[in-house]
C-alpha positions as a Python dict, from the first residue, in 0.01 Angstrom:
ca = {
    (1, 'M'): (0, 0, 0),
    (2, 'Q'): (288, 236, 68),
    (3, 'K'): (402, 192, -292),
    (4, 'Q'): (60, 293, -417),
    (5, 'I'): (54, 602, -197),
    (6, 'R'): (398, 704, -321),
    (7, 'F'): (292, 636, -680),
    (8, 'V'): (-16, 860, -643),
    (9, 'T'): (172, 1147, -478),
    (10, 'S'): (459, 1128, -729),
    (11, 'N'): (227, 1120, -1030),
    (12, 'Y'): (-74, 1309, -902),
    (13, 'S'): (-77, 1552, -1193),
    (14, 'T'): (-48, 1276, -1453),
    (15, 'L'): (-319, 1069, -1286),
    (16, 'Q'): (-565, 1356, -1324),
    (17, 'G'): (-672, 1176, -1637),
    (18, 'L'): (-982, 1377, -1720),
    (19, 'K'): (-751, 1663, -1817),
    (20, 'A'): (-632, 1446, -2106),
    (21, 'V'): (-985, 1404, -2244),
    (22, 'P'): (-1023, 1753, -2403),
    (23, 'I'): (-668, 1723, -2539),
    (24, 'G'): (-755, 1391, -2701),
    (25, 'F'): (-1079, 1523, -2845),
    (26, 'C'): (-900, 1830, -2981),
    (27, 'L'): (-635, 1617, -3149),
    (28, 'F'): (-896, 1383, -3295),
    (29, 'L'): (-1137, 1651, -3420),
    (30, 'V'): (-871, 1878, -3571),
    (31, 'S'): (-714, 1579, -3751),
    (32, 'L'): (-1056, 1468, -3872),
    (33, 'W'): (-1124, 1821, -3997),
    (34, 'A'): (-790, 1830, -4181),
    (35, 'N'): (-863, 1490, -4336),
    (36, 'N'): (-1164, 1638, -4516),
    (37, 'W'): (-957, 1896, -4702),
    (38, 'S'): (-794, 1795, -5029),
    (39, 'Q'): (-604, 2126, -5037),
    (40, 'P'): (-450, 2339, -4762),
    (41, 'A'): (-735, 2493, -4563),
    (42, 'R'): (-772, 2870, -4561),
    (43, 'N'): (-1048, 2897, -4303),
    (44, 'L'): (-908, 2791, -3964),
    (45, 'T'): (-1213, 2889, -3760),
    (46, 'F'): (-1303, 2532, -3665),
    (47, 'P'): (-962, 2422, -3529),
    (48, 'I'): (-922, 2754, -3345),
    (49, 'I'): (-1262, 2715, -3177),
    (50, 'I'): (-1194, 2350, -3089),
    (51, 'T'): (-854, 2443, -2942),
    (52, 'L'): (-1001, 2724, -2730),
    (53, 'V'): (-1287, 2507, -2605),
    (54, 'S'): (-1041, 2229, -2520),
    (55, 'L'): (-821, 2475, -2331),
    (56, 'L'): (-1117, 2604, -2129),
    (57, 'A'): (-1229, 2248, -2056),
    (58, 'Y'): (-877, 2158, -1943),
    (59, 'L'): (-864, 2453, -1703),
    (60, 'W'): (-1211, 2372, -1567),
    (61, 'I'): (-1115, 2007, -1508),
    (62, 'Q'): (-792, 2115, -1340),
    (63, 'R'): (-997, 2331, -1105),
    (64, 'Y'): (-1230, 2036, -1039),
    (65, 'Y'): (-935, 1819, -929),
    (66, 'S'): (-799, 2093, -704),
    (67, 'K'): (-1135, 2144, -533),
    (68, 'T'): (-1223, 1776, -507),
    (69, 'F'): (-892, 1613, -418),
    (70, 'G'): (-670, 1904, -318),
    (71, 'R'): (-310, 1952, -420),
    (72, 'V'): (7, 1752, -372),
    (73, 'Q'): (340, 1919, -307),
    (74, 'R'): (586, 1752, -543),
    (75, 'T'): (963, 1757, -524),
    (76, 'S'): (1155, 1985, -756),
    (77, 'T'): (1328, 1680, -904),
    (78, 'D'): (999, 1518, -1001),
    (79, 'R'): (878, 1840, -1163),
    (80, 'A'): (1207, 1891, -1348),
    (81, 'I'): (1205, 1536, -1487),
    (82, 'E'): (843, 1571, -1600),
    (83, 'W'): (901, 1907, -1770),
    (84, 'L'): (1222, 1787, -1934),
    (85, 'G'): (1054, 1474, -2065),
    (86, 'G'): (759, 1675, -2193),
    (87, 'G'): (985, 1924, -2370),
    (88, 'I'): (1192, 1655, -2539),
    (89, 'S'): (880, 1463, -2643),
    (90, 'G'): (725, 1779, -2785),
    (91, 'L'): (1029, 1863, -2995),
    (92, 'L'): (1063, 1506, -3120),
    (93, 'G'): (692, 1493, -3200),
    (94, 'L'): (709, 1818, -3398),
    (95, 'G'): (1007, 1694, -3596),
    (96, 'A'): (840, 1358, -3655),
    (97, 'F'): (524, 1529, -3781),
    (98, 'F'): (712, 1729, -4044),
    (99, 'L'): (900, 1414, -4139),
    (100, 'D'): (569, 1234, -4193),
    (101, 'V'): (435, 1524, -4400),
    (102, 'S'): (739, 1500, -4626),
    (103, 'G'): (648, 1139, -4704),
    (104, 'K'): (1010, 1025, -4697),
    (105, 'L'): (952, 732, -4464),
    (106, 'P'): (733, 423, -4518),
    (107, 'V'): (636, 435, -4150),
    (108, 'S'): (484, 698, -3922),
    (109, 'A'): (761, 875, -3732),
    (110, 'L'): (501, 1057, -3524),
    (111, 'G'): (338, 732, -3416),
    (112, 'I'): (673, 581, -3323),
    (113, 'V'): (763, 889, -3117),
    (114, 'F'): (422, 872, -2946),
    (115, 'A'): (475, 503, -2865),
    (116, 'I'): (820, 573, -2720),
    (117, 'T'): (677, 865, -2522),
    (118, 'L'): (404, 644, -2373),
    (119, 'L'): (659, 385, -2270),
    (120, 'G'): (896, 651, -2136),
    (121, 'E'): (615, 812, -1936),
    (122, 'Y'): (527, 475, -1788),
    (123, 'L'): (888, 409, -1686),
    (124, 'R'): (914, 759, -1536),
    (125, 'M'): (601, 706, -1327),
    (126, 'I'): (710, 375, -1180),
    (127, 'W'): (1083, 450, -1152),
    (128, 'N'): (1088, 571, -792),
    (129, 'V'): (813, 335, -679),
    (130, 'R'): (945, 11, -823),
    (131, 'G'): (587, -106, -858),
    (132, 'R'): (364, -212, -1143),
    (133, 'F'): (77, 29, -1188),
    (134, 'L'): (-115, 133, -1501),
    (135, 'K'): (9, -168, -1694),
    (136, 'F'): (-200, -66, -1995),
    (137, 'Y'): (59, 201, -2084),
    (138, 'P'): (309, -48, -2235),
    (139, 'L'): (22, -222, -2414),
    (140, 'L'): (-97, 103, -2572),
    (141, 'A'): (261, 184, -2669),
    (142, 'L'): (293, -152, -2843),
    (143, 'V'): (-35, -105, -3032),
    (144, 'V'): (67, 242, -3153),
    (145, 'F'): (409, 115, -3258),
    (146, 'L'): (266, -174, -3459),
    (147, 'I'): (14, 50, -3635),
    (148, 'S'): (289, 304, -3708),
    (149, 'I'): (503, 43, -3885),
    (150, 'S'): (204, -137, -4043),
    (151, 'P'): (307, -45, -4402),
    (152, 'I'): (631, -243, -4375),
    (153, 'L'): (433, -529, -4220),
    (154, 'G'): (223, -555, -4535),
    (155, 'F'): (-81, -349, -4428),
    (156, 'T'): (-54, -71, -4683),
    (157, 'D'): (-412, 61, -4689),
    (158, 'I'): (-519, 31, -4328),
    (159, 'W'): (-633, 395, -4309),
    (160, 'G'): (-816, 401, -4642),
    (161, 'K'): (-1064, 145, -4510),
    (162, 'F'): (-1182, 404, -4259),
    (163, 'G'): (-1201, 691, -4508),
    (164, 'I'): (-875, 845, -4391),
    (165, 'I'): (-663, 966, -4679),
    (166, 'S'): (-322, 949, -4508),
    (167, 'P'): (-145, 828, -4194),
    (168, 'V'): (-55, 1194, -4141),
    (169, 'Y'): (-417, 1236, -4028),
    (170, 'G'): (-489, 881, -3915),
    (171, 'I'): (-210, 854, -3661),
    (172, 'P'): (-301, 1179, -3477),
    (173, 'M'): (-666, 1071, -3473),
    (174, 'F'): (-565, 738, -3324),
    (175, 'M'): (-341, 917, -3076),
    (176, 'G'): (-635, 1132, -2973),
    (177, 'V'): (-852, 827, -2906),
    (178, 'L'): (-577, 659, -2702),
    (179, 'T'): (-520, 981, -2506),
    (180, 'I'): (-887, 982, -2408),
    (181, 'I'): (-880, 613, -2310),
    (182, 'A'): (-560, 654, -2106),
    (183, 'G'): (-710, 960, -1939),
    (184, 'F'): (-1020, 775, -1823),
    (185, 'F'): (-813, 483, -1691),
    (186, 'G'): (-584, 722, -1505),
    (187, 'H'): (-884, 895, -1348),
    (188, 'L'): (-1038, 564, -1241),
    (189, 'F'): (-710, 460, -1082),
    (190, 'L'): (-697, 790, -892),
    (191, 'M'): (-1059, 750, -775),
    (192, 'R'): (-985, 402, -641),
    (193, 'A'): (-652, 494, -481),
    (194, 'L'): (-741, 814, -299),
    (195, 'P'): (-1023, 677, -76),
    (196, 'Q'): (-790, 399, 42),
    (197, 'Q'): (-519, 653, 116),
    (198, 'M'): (-765, 877, 307),
    (199, 'E'): (-890, 583, 513),
    (200, 'E'): (-533, 497, 615),
    (201, 'N'): (-467, 857, 714),
    (202, 'N'): (-780, 863, 930),
    (203, 'V'): (-688, 546, 1122),
}
């Protein structure tokens, strides 16, 4: 039980999974919108509105967690590692996206980066705890990786069957769906863990 308490306090921000839901929806809807354009879009009203609504939803959910569960004081080391990992992942993801747009690779660089990020995030979360929590993270990483390299595995038209014209749009849509799923699972874990922790503190 001590491992679970340490895991929750070390990863409290990450476990606030509902904050990932508007991010996932934004990624999915903007990618779906872009998929419907055969030429570069000139009217960006829809993605701008979706992004703003997602941002407001994120802030509202963050406030909900603060009011409902309170705040956890994290160590500066934990915060530094999380910010560093996020910054590196963001830069790699941006570079991978432009690489995918160029069409120079038979695989999705963005999907591979996302898979590595999921696995890296999982290892970061359990590193100090030495426990096995949220085991679905490595599974999701494996699924994303396999789909990202599906063309070299012989599945050349996997996205066309769903009306998606390119992996450039399909992979971000899939990432959005997985972000939502991971967010809900993280929230459920937090909901189950916190009552147990509170009961122990009240004994």
